[in-house]
Structure formats: structure tokens, C-alpha cells
C-alpha positions in Angstrom: 59.1 -117.3 -116.8 59.8 -113.6 -117.0 63.3 -114.6 -118.5 61.5 -117.1 -121.5 58.4 -114.8 -122.4 60.8 -111.5 -122.8 62.7 -114.1 -125.0 60.0 -115.0 -127.2 59.0 -111.6 -127.8 61.5 -110.2 -129.0 62.3 -112.6 -131.4 58.6 -110.8 -133.1 60.5 -107.3 -132.7 64.4 -107.7 -132.7 64.8 -111.6 -133.6 68.9 -110.6 -134.2 68.8 -109.4 -130.5 67.4 -112.3 -129.5 69.2 -115.0 -131.5 72.3 -113.5 -129.7 71.2 -113.7 -126.6 70.1 -117.4 -127.3 73.2 -117.8 -128.4 74.9 -116.2 -125.6 73.0 -118.1 -123.3 73.9 -121.5 -124.7 76.9 -123.5 -123.2 79.5 -123.0 -125.4 80.5 -126.2 -127.1 84.3 -125.4 -129.7 87.0 -123.0 -128.9 85.6 -121.1 -131.1 82.3 -120.1 -129.3 81.9 -116.7 -127.4 80.5 -116.8 -124.0 79.4 -115.0 -120.9 82.5 -115.2 -118.2 83.5 -113.3 -115.2 87.2 -112.5 -114.0 87.7 -111.4 -110.3 90.1 -107.7 -109.9 92.6 -108.7 -107.7 95.6 -106.3 -106.2 98.5 -107.6 -108.4 95.9 -108.0 -111.4 97.0 -105.6 -114.3 93.6 -103.9 -114.2 93.4 -103.1 -110.0 92.5 -99.3 -110.2 92.0 -99.2 -113.7 88.7 -96.9 -115.7 86.3 -99.2 -117.2 87.2 -97.7 -121.1 90.8 -98.9 -120.1 89.8 -102.1 -119.3 87.3 -102.3 -122.5 89.7 -101.2 -124.6 92.1 -103.6 -123.8 90.4 -107.1 -123.9 89.0 -105.8 -127.8 92.3 -104.7 -128.4 94.2 -108.3 -127.2 91.8 -110.8 -126.6 88.6 -109.7 -128.5 86.7 -109.7 -125.5 84.1 -106.9 -125.1 83.7 -106.2 -121.1 80.2 -105.2 -121.1 79.9 -105.1 -117.0 80.9 -105.8 -113.0 79.8 -106.8 -110.4 80.6 -103.8 -107.4 79.8 -104.9 -103.7 77.8 -107.7 -104.6 75.5 -105.4 -107.7 76.1 -106.4 -111.2 76.4 -103.1 -113.2 75.1 -102.9 -117.0 77.5 -100.7 -118.6 79.1 -99.1 -116.1 80.6 -95.0 -116.8 83.7 -94.8 -118.6 85.6 -93.3 -115.3 84.7 -96.6 -112.9 87.6 -97.4 -111.6 87.8 -100.8 -111.2 89.3 -102.2 -107.5 89.8 -105.4 -106.4 86.9 -107.5 -105.2 85.0 -106.9 -108.7 84.7 -108.8 -111.4 84.4 -108.4 -114.8 81.5 -109.1 -116.5 82.7 -109.9 -120.9 82.2 -112.0 -123.4 84.9 -113.5 -125.5 85.6 -117.5 -126.8 87.5 -120.0 -125.2 90.7 -119.5 -127.2 90.6 -116.8 -125.6 90.3 -118.3 -121.6 94.1 -119.1 -120.8 95.0 -115.7 -122.2 92.5 -114.2 -120.2 93.1 -116.1 -116.3 96.8 -114.7 -117.2 95.8 -111.0 -118.1 93.7 -110.8 -115.1 96.2 -113.1 -112.5 93.0 -115.9 -111.7 90.7 -118.6 -113.0 87.4 -117.4 -115.0 84.5 -117.6 -112.4 83.6 -116.6 -108.6 
């Protein structure tokens, strides 16, 4: 109920932000819809031992995806420091559409999710 009450309050003070949030947490129905995804960092992947800023930039340039956070040691870190170096077992949390999913899976070397 906390999330729901925050979303309702947000509609009053920040209606565009609330609409965007609602869209992101809704189930995607078309490939063009944007969705939250997570991809694990593996040693053979192109993003292993790269900085968060490097990954952020490459994801935007190559896939029109936006990295918004990571999971490291089981903890979610929103907007990590630019110089954070991704290591094996970390996850990158990003916003992307279904069109890019197969390309992202190829780049990360893993399927989306855990």
C-alpha cells in the first residue's frame, strides 16, 4: 500500500512522473513498450570490469537503453557512482524496449533476469 499511496500522491504533485512510473511497472504488451530489465555481469561479457558510466553510455548509444542502477552483493544501488566497476555477479538494471532485448542478451552474454 505504501507504493500505491506514493503513486497517488505523485499524481497530484508530479503527474508526468507518476504516469511514467506507472508505465514502467506495467506489463509490456508490445516490443516497442519500455520495461525494466536486469542483466547479470559475467566474466566473458563485454561489460565485465567496465565502469558504470562506460556501460551507461554504451547502452544508450547501442541499444537506446538507460542503465538506472545495479545489484551488487544482493543490494540494489540506484544511480551508482560513475566510476563503480562492474564485477562478476553484479546485475545492471535498465530501461529498454522489447526490440532491443535479443541484442542486449547477446551483449551481456546472458538472458534477461536472474
